[in-house]
C-alpha positions in Angstrom: -26.8 -31.6 -16.7 -28.2 -32.6 -20.1 -29.6 -35.9 -18.9 -30.2 -36.4 -15.2 -31.0 -32.8 -14.4 -32.6 -31.4 -17.6 -34.9 -34.3 -18.3 -36.4 -34.3 -14.8 -36.6 -30.5 -14.6 -38.3 -30.1 -18.0 -40.8 -32.9 -17.1 -41.6 -31.2 -13.8 -42.0 -27.8 -15.4 -44.3 -29.4 -18.0 -46.4 -30.8 -15.2 -46.9 -27.4 -13.7 -44.3 -27.3 -11.0 -42.2 -24.2 -10.3 -38.7 -25.6 -10.9 -35.4 -24.2 -9.9 -32.1 -25.8 -10.9 -28.7 -25.2 -9.2 -26.6 -24.8 -12.3 -23.2 -24.6 -10.6 -23.9 -27.9 -8.8 -24.1 -29.9 -11.9 -22.1 -30.5 -15.0 -22.3 -32.0 -18.5 -19.9 -33.9 -20.6 -18.5 -30.6 -21.8 -19.1 -26.9 -20.9 -21.1 -26.5 -24.1 -23.3 -29.5 -23.2 -23.9 -28.0 -19.8 -24.8 -24.6 -21.2 -27.1 -25.9 -23.9 -28.9 -28.0 -21.3 -29.3 -24.9 -19.1 -30.7 -22.9 -22.0 -33.1 -25.7 -22.9 -34.4 -25.8 -19.3 -34.8 -22.0 -19.4 -36.8 -22.3 -22.6 -39.0 -24.8 -20.8 -39.7 -22.4 -17.9 -37.1 -23.6 -15.4 -35.4 -21.0 -13.3 -31.6 -21.3 -13.0 -29.9 -20.3 -9.7 -26.5 -20.9 -8.1 -25.6 -22.8 -4.9 -25.0 -19.5 -3.0 -28.5 -18.2 -4.0 -30.0 -21.5 -2.9 -28.3 -21.5 0.5 -29.4 -17.9 1.0 -33.0 -18.8 0.1 -32.9 -21.6 2.6 -31.6 -19.3 5.3 -34.0 -16.4 4.4 -32.5 -14.0 6.9 -29.9 -13.8 9.6 -32.5 -13.8 12.3 -32.8 -17.6 11.9 -30.0 -18.1 14.3 -30.2 -21.9 14.5 -28.8 -22.2 11.0 -26.5 -19.1 10.7 -23.4 -20.8 12.1 -23.5 -23.5 9.5 -24.2 -21.1 6.7 -21.5 -18.8 7.8 -18.9 -21.6 7.9 -20.0 -22.7 4.4 -19.7 -19.2 3.0 -16.3 -18.7 4.6 -15.0 -22.0 3.3 -16.5 -21.9 -0.2 -17.9 -18.4 -0.9 -14.8 -16.6 -2.1 -15.1 -12.9 -1.6 -18.5 -13.3 0.2 -16.8 -15.4 2.9 -14.0 -12.8 3.1 -16.5 -10.0 3.5 -18.3 -12.0 6.2 -15.1 -12.4 8.2 -14.4 -8.7 7.8 -17.8 -7.7 9.0 -17.5 -10.1 12.0 -14.2 -8.4 12.8 -15.7 -5.0 12.6 -18.5 -6.0 14.9 -16.0 -7.7 17.3 -17.9 -10.9 16.8 -16.4 -14.4 16.8 -16.5 -16.0 13.3 -17.3 -19.7 13.0 -14.8 -22.0 14.8 -12.2 -23.6 12.6 -13.2 -21.5 9.6 -10.6 -20.4 7.2 -10.9 -18.3 4.0 -10.6 -20.4 0.9 -12.3 -21.3 -2.3 
């Protein structure tokens, strides 16, 4: 985080780009190094987000049906309580959840 991500993100923000970093998809040499790099990027105008927020922004809404199965599978497999809630809602709606999907973190 403190080198590969922060240096590029800070440079891009300095050049006027709107920069978002997926903070839970990177890591530093220690938790403190990671957190200090994230704080430094925030001070430079970079917006931190998480992988789940990023995937949701790519999807935008559930009406984009071409990509909802893949997103659903990803949320079920890696989204913790969000995946569990998605399976529960699918059961309530008597819908079929993604094939081969299992709840897990």
